[in-house]
C-alpha positions in Angstrom: 79.9 98.1 96.0 81.4 98.1 92.5 80.4 94.4 91.8 77.1 95.2 92.0 77.1 98.7 89.8 78.9 96.4 87.4 76.3 93.8 87.3 73.3 95.8 87.8 73.9 98.2 84.9 76.3 96.4 82.1 75.5 93.1 82.9 79.2 92.3 83.7 80.1 90.1 86.9 83.1 90.7 89.1 85.0 88.7 92.0 85.5 90.6 94.8 88.1 89.6 97.0 88.9 91.2 100.5 92.8 91.3 101.2 93.7 91.8 105.1 97.4 92.3 103.8 99.1 93.5 101.3 102.7 93.1 103.2 101.8 89.9 103.7 101.1 88.5 100.0 103.9 90.9 98.8 106.0 88.7 102.0 105.1 85.2 100.9 105.5 86.3 96.8 109.0 87.5 97.9 110.1 83.9 99.7 108.6 82.1 97.0 110.6 84.2 94.0 113.3 83.8 95.7 113.2 79.6 96.6 113.1 79.5 93.1 115.5 81.4 92.4 117.5 79.3 95.1 116.4 76.1 94.0 116.5 76.3 89.8 116.3 72.4 89.3 113.6 71.6 91.3 110.0 72.4 90.4 109.2 75.8 90.8 106.6 77.3 93.8 104.0 79.7 93.1 102.9 82.2 95.2 99.7 82.9 97.3 98.3 85.6 95.4 99.5 84.3 92.0 97.3 81.0 92.7 94.2 83.1 93.3 94.5 85.5 91.0 95.0 83.7 87.7 93.9 84.1 84.2 93.8 87.4 81.9 90.8 89.0 84.0 91.2 92.1 84.5 92.1 93.0 88.6 91.2 96.3 90.3 92.8 96.4 94.3 91.2 99.6 96.0 92.2 100.3 99.2 91.8 103.6 101.6 96.2 103.7 102.1 98.1 105.0 98.9 98.6 103.2 95.7 101.3 101.9 96.1 100.4 99.8 98.9 98.2 97.4 96.7 100.8 98.2 94.4 103.9 95.4 96.0 102.0 92.7 94.3 101.8 93.5 91.2 104.8 91.7 89.5 103.1 88.4 91.0 99.7 89.2 88.8 99.8 88.3 85.5 96.4 89.9 84.2 95.8 93.4 84.2 96.3 95.0 87.4 95.2 98.7 88.1 95.7 100.3 91.6 93.4 102.3 93.2 94.1 104.6 96.2 94.2 107.9 98.6 97.7 109.3 97.6 97.5 112.5 99.1 96.3 114.5 102.0 92.6 114.1 103.1 89.9 116.5 103.1 86.9 114.2 104.0 84.8 113.9 107.2 83.4 110.6 106.3 85.2 107.2 104.8 82.5 107.6 102.1 84.0 111.6 101.4 87.6 110.3 101.4 86.6 107.3 99.2 85.0 109.6 96.8 87.9 113.0 97.3 90.5 110.1 96.2 88.7 108.0 93.5 88.6 104.8 95.4 84.6 104.8 95.9 82.5 102.3 93.6 81.6 104.4 90.9 85.7 105.0 90.5 86.3 101.6 91.0 83.7 100.4 88.5 84.7 102.7 85.7 88.4 101.4 86.3 87.1 98.0 85.7 85.2 99.3 82.5 88.6 100.6 81.5 90.7 97.8 82.1 88.3 95.3 80.0 88.4 97.8 77.3 92.1 98.1 76.9 91.4 94.1 76.9 89.0 94.3 74.0 86.0 93.1 76.1 84.0 96.4 75.5 84.0 99.4 73.8 85.5 102.3 75.3 82.6 103.8 74.4 81.1 102.5 77.6 83.5 103.5 79.9 82.3 107.2 78.7 79.0 106.3 79.1 79.9 105.5 82.5 81.6 108.0 83.2 78.8 109.7 82.4 76.3 107.8 83.9 78.2 107.7 87.8 78.7 111.9 87.3 82.6 111.6 87.4 84.3 115.1 86.5 86.9 113.8 84.5 87.8 117.4 84.0 88.6 117.5 87.8 92.3 117.6 88.9 93.7 114.5 90.4 93.0 114.1 93.9 96.9 114.4 94.8 97.2 117.9 93.1 93.9 119.3 94.8 
């Protein structure tokens, strides 16, 4: 998995969270936002996803669904938030091939994490380029939704 690659290849630790329903997280966040809006004089509530993903460490949300699905909670996360998903039509015979085609496999997730860290000034963009080469990712290939 991507967290193992980050640790073994780049000495960067990562937490892995499994989301069973971005819809439920979004519903809770929207309900919390509504409650805060309608109760302006009371102590503000914090939605579950905001409680879980506090801090400024980048969050990479990868899904076998379209990127818009995990993006539903983007507004409730203060950290840099990157969504990866299977936008377009799949041309795969296996889950691994699907993830590779749509750039949501462990290598692309690791590169997305490194890129977010580079944008935050934690690592260099040269390290990101090194990872792209190491994982043999074709940076010149057109985006999956265009293929």
